[in-house]
C-alpha positions in Angstrom: 14.3 92.9 95.0 13.5 97.0 96.0 14.8 99.0 93.7 16.5 100.7 96.7 18.7 98.1 97.0 22.6 99.2 98.1 23.9 95.5 97.7 24.3 95.5 101.4 24.0 91.6 103.2 21.7 92.8 106.8 22.0 88.9 107.7 25.5 88.5 107.9 25.7 91.9 109.2 23.8 90.8 112.0 25.7 87.9 112.6 28.8 89.6 112.9 27.2 91.9 115.7 25.5 89.2 117.5 29.1 87.1 117.2 30.8 90.8 118.7 28.5 90.9 121.3 29.3 87.0 122.1 32.6 87.6 122.1 32.6 90.4 125.0 30.3 88.7 127.5 33.0 85.5 127.2 36.2 88.2 127.7 35.7 88.5 131.4 35.6 84.6 132.0 39.0 84.6 130.1 40.5 87.2 131.9 42.2 85.7 134.9 43.8 82.9 132.7 45.7 85.7 130.9 46.8 87.5 134.3 51.1 87.7 134.1 53.4 87.2 137.0 54.8 90.5 138.8 58.1 91.4 137.6 61.0 90.2 140.1 62.7 93.2 141.6 66.6 93.1 141.1 69.0 95.1 142.8 70.5 97.8 140.5 73.4 96.4 138.2 72.3 93.0 138.0 70.9 91.1 135.2 67.5 89.1 135.7 68.2 85.8 136.0 68.7 83.0 133.4 69.5 80.0 135.2 72.8 77.7 135.4 75.3 81.1 134.8 78.2 81.2 136.8 77.2 84.6 139.1 81.1 86.0 138.9 81.2 85.9 135.5 78.2 87.6 134.8 77.9 90.0 138.1 79.4 93.1 135.7 76.0 93.3 133.1 73.3 96.0 134.0 69.8 95.0 134.1 69.3 96.9 130.6 71.7 95.7 127.8 72.2 97.7 125.0 71.8 95.7 121.9 75.7 95.5 121.3 76.4 94.2 124.5 73.7 91.5 123.7 75.2 90.8 120.3 78.4 90.1 121.3 77.6 87.5 124.4 78.0 84.2 124.2 79.7 81.3 126.5 78.4 79.7 129.8 74.9 78.5 130.3 73.8 82.0 130.9 74.0 82.9 126.8 70.7 82.4 125.7 69.9 80.3 122.4 66.8 81.1 121.8 67.5 84.6 120.8 69.2 85.6 118.0 71.2 88.4 119.6 72.8 86.0 121.5 74.6 84.8 118.7 78.7 86.0 119.2 79.4 88.7 116.7 82.1 87.9 114.3 82.2 91.7 113.3 85.0 92.8 115.5 88.2 91.1 114.1 92.0 92.0 114.1 95.2 90.4 113.4 97.8 90.7 116.0 101.1 91.9 114.4 104.0 88.8 114.5 106.7 88.7 117.6 109.5 90.7 116.2 112.1 90.7 118.9 114.3 93.6 117.8 111.7 96.0 119.0 110.9 94.9 122.1 110.7 97.8 124.5 112.8 97.9 127.7 111.3 98.9 131.5 113.2 99.3 134.6 112.7 96.7 136.6 110.7 94.4 134.3 111.7 94.1 130.6 115.7 94.2 130.8 117.9 94.7 127.9 120.6 91.8 127.7 121.8 91.9 123.7 121.4 88.8 121.4 118.6 87.5 119.0 116.0 88.3 122.1 117.7 91.9 123.3 114.7 92.2 125.8 114.4 89.8 128.3 112.1 89.2 131.7 113.4 90.3 134.6 113.8 87.1 137.1 113.3 89.2 140.2 110.4 91.6 140.0 108.8 92.8 143.0 105.6 92.4 143.8 103.1 94.6 145.8 99.7 94.0 147.8 96.9 96.8 146.9 94.3 97.7 149.2 91.3 100.4 150.0 89.8 100.4 146.0 86.2 101.3 145.7 84.6 97.5 144.6 81.7 99.5 142.5 84.3 101.2 140.8 86.2 98.0 139.8 82.7 96.4 139.3 81.9 99.7 136.7 85.1 99.4 135.3 84.6 95.5 134.7 81.3 95.9 133.2 82.1 98.8 131.1 85.3 97.1 129.6 82.7 93.8 128.7 80.1 95.5 127.4 82.4 97.7 124.9 85.1 94.2 123.7 83.1 91.1 124.4 82.5 89.0 120.9 85.8 90.4 119.1 88.0 88.2 117.9 92.2 88.6 117.4 93.7 86.7 115.0 97.0 84.6 115.6 99.3 82.4 114.1 98.1 79.7 116.2 94.7 80.4 115.6 91.8 82.7 116.3 91.0 83.9 120.1 87.6 85.4 121.0 86.7 87.7 124.0 84.1 86.1 126.3 82.6 87.1 129.1 85.1 84.5 131.2 87.8 87.0 130.1 89.8 87.1 133.4 89.6 91.0 133.0 86.2 90.8 132.9 85.8 88.4 136.5 89.5 88.8 138.4 90.0 92.6 140.5 94.3 91.4 139.8 93.7 90.9 136.2 91.6 94.5 135.9 94.3 96.3 138.0 97.2 94.7 135.8 95.0 95.6 132.5 94.7 99.2 133.6 98.6 99.2 134.6 99.6 98.6 131.1 97.1 100.7 129.9 98.6 103.6 131.6 101.4 103.6 129.1 98.9 104.2 126.6 100.1 106.0 123.5 99.8 106.6 119.6 102.4 104.0 118.9 100.7 101.4 121.3 103.6 101.2 123.7 100.8 99.6 126.5 100.2 97.0 123.2 103.7 96.5 123.1 104.2 96.1 127.2 101.5 93.7 127.2 102.9 91.2 124.2 106.3 91.2 125.8 104.5 90.6 129.5 103.0 87.6 127.5 105.4 86.0 124.8 108.1 86.2 127.5 106.3 84.2 129.9 105.7 81.7 127.3 108.4 81.6 124.4 106.8 78.8 123.0 103.9 81.7 121.6 104.0 80.7 117.8 102.1 78.5 115.3 102.5 75.9 118.0 100.7 77.8 120.8 97.8 76.1 122.5 96.1 78.5 124.8 94.3 75.2 126.8 97.9 73.5 127.3 100.5 76.3 127.7 98.3 78.7 129.7 97.4 77.8 133.2 93.7 78.5 135.2 94.9 81.3 136.6 97.3 82.7 133.7 95.7 85.9 132.2 98.6 87.6 130.5 96.9 86.2 126.7 93.1 88.0 128.4 95.4 91.3 129.1 96.6 91.5 125.8 94.3 90.3 123.5 92.2 93.4 125.3 94.5 96.2 125.0 95.1 95.1 121.5 91.1 95.4 120.6 90.7 98.6 122.4 93.6 100.3 121.0 92.6 99.1 117.5 88.9 100.5 118.3 90.3 103.6 119.2 92.8 104.0 115.6 89.4 102.8 113.8 87.3 105.6 115.3 89.9 108.3 115.2 90.3 108.0 111.5 87.2 106.8 110.6 83.9 108.4 112.1 80.7 106.5 112.6 78.8 108.8 111.1 80.4 108.7 107.7 78.0 106.5 105.0 81.2 104.1 103.9 82.7 103.5 107.5 81.9 99.8 107.7 82.9 99.5 104.3 86.3 101.2 105.0 86.6 99.4 108.1 86.7 96.0 106.7 89.1 97.0 103.4 91.2 98.3 106.1 91.0 94.8 108.0 91.3 92.8 104.9 94.5 95.0 104.0 96.0 94.1 107.4 95.4 90.3 106.5 96.9 90.7 102.8 100.0 92.5 105.0 100.6 90.2 107.3 100.2 87.1 104.6 102.7 89.3 102.8 105.1 89.6 105.2 105.1 85.7 106.0 105.5 85.0 102.1 108.8 87.7 102.6 110.2 85.5 105.3 109.7 82.2 103.7 111.5 83.9 100.8 114.5 84.7 102.9 114.3 81.3 104.2 114.7 80.0 100.7 117.3 82.3 99.5 119.8 81.7 102.6 119.4 77.7 102.2 119.8 78.6 98.4 123.1 80.1 98.7 124.1 77.7 101.4 123.9 74.8 98.9 125.6 77.1 96.1 128.5 77.2 98.3 129.0 73.4 99.1 128.1 72.8 95.3 130.8 75.0 94.5 133.5 73.9 96.9 132.8 70.3 95.5 133.2 70.8 91.9 136.2 72.9 92.5 138.1 70.2 93.8 136.8 67.8 91.1 138.4 70.5 88.2 141.6 70.9 90.5 142.3 67.2 90.5 141.6 66.6 86.6 143.7 69.6 86.1 146.6 67.8 88.6 146.4 70.7 91.1 144.7 69.4 94.0 147.2 68.3 96.0 147.1 65.1 97.7 144.7 63.9 95.6 141.7 63.0 95.9 140.2 61.1 98.9 139.9 57.3 99.4 136.9 57.8 101.8 135.1 60.3 103.6 137.0 61.2 106.4 140.3 62.2 104.6 138.1 65.0 102.5 138.3 67.3 105.4 142.2 67.0 105.1 142.2 67.9 101.4 139.9 70.5 101.8 142.1 71.9 104.6 145.5 71.4 102.6 143.9 73.1 99.0 142.1 76.1 101.3 144.4 78.5 99.6 144.1 77.0 95.7 140.2 76.4 96.3 139.9 80.5 97.3 142.4 81.3 94.9 140.3 79.1 92.3 137.0 80.6 93.0 138.5 83.8 93.1 140.0 83.5 89.6 136.7 82.6 88.0 134.4 85.1 89.5 136.9 88.0 88.2 136.6 86.4 84.7 132.8 86.2 85.1 132.8 89.6 85.8 135.8 90.4 83.1 133.7 88.8 80.8 130.1 90.4 81.5 132.5 93.9 81.3 133.4 92.5 77.9 130.4 91.6 76.7 128.8 95.4 77.4 131.6 96.7 75.3 131.2 94.7 72.3 127.2 95.8 72.5 128.3 99.0 72.9 130.2 99.0 69.9 127.9 97.4 68.1 125.0 100.0 68.7 127.7 102.8 67.3 128.3 101.0 64.1 124.3 100.5 63.6 123.9 105.1 64.3 126.8 105.4 62.0 125.8 103.2 58.8 122.1 105.6 59.8 123.6 108.8 59.6 126.1 107.9 56.3 122.6 107.0 54.5 
């Protein structure tokens, strides 16, 4: 070995150089096989072809979709399963409040006040209009914007969850979009536009409760649920954006916390409703039990007019003949119980005073 050996493998370096030269010499032969086809020219505002999709549903998408729109796209044959961005997003969720018939608002010609348990009803003779002369590109642009902003959002109802997909009729039908925009014109901080859309839905489908099923209770041309869900999601998103700026580091966590609190509040409301129902049932049972026990007591005391009946049919007669006696007995017992409570309080107060006097004398 030479004293000037620097550890360089000359043979290996030459072999590498030969391999690179050989690669360069073969590259022109492989190049024609890797030529890519020319990109398809699409009119502006239309998406690339995916094959098998409904042209009417997808006509609202632009040629370049934002990441959020890709994340929330789903449904139909146009939703590509090979891309992870095609999976529906479940981050946008909201729980619709329960139906409160007393809070329904009136609107001349549509929502009329009739009183009763459900004071507001739908006017049976609503005047309809045909509108023309609206610029079609403006309709398409509005549908596209709504679709990109709200596709993938999920609304929780008592009967289940409802997801806003690209098949929403507001995105695909011009008349549904116009109805959506008419309700949206009543927008205010209190959500009047959402309340009107909710009334429009509920009053046309009175079974809108736990037993509601969109597949059976809604026809192919019904758009009431699509309009209400989209207005609710848009209003909820605006409230969140106004209260929690997106630049805040903890905005996402705060949004999730507020969402969970909303779900908890809705659950607490249902529990309170159940407790109210149980309280009413308990009171009714207590009243029946009190009457029956009072009848037996009066019979034992010999104060029951006519005596105990021999069959169930005569029991009503006994109650009618002894109505005043039953009421007077119940009042006497209630007065005695209240008097006894006051008497016990007086004894307890006197006992406390006696103990305090004994401490003072010591």
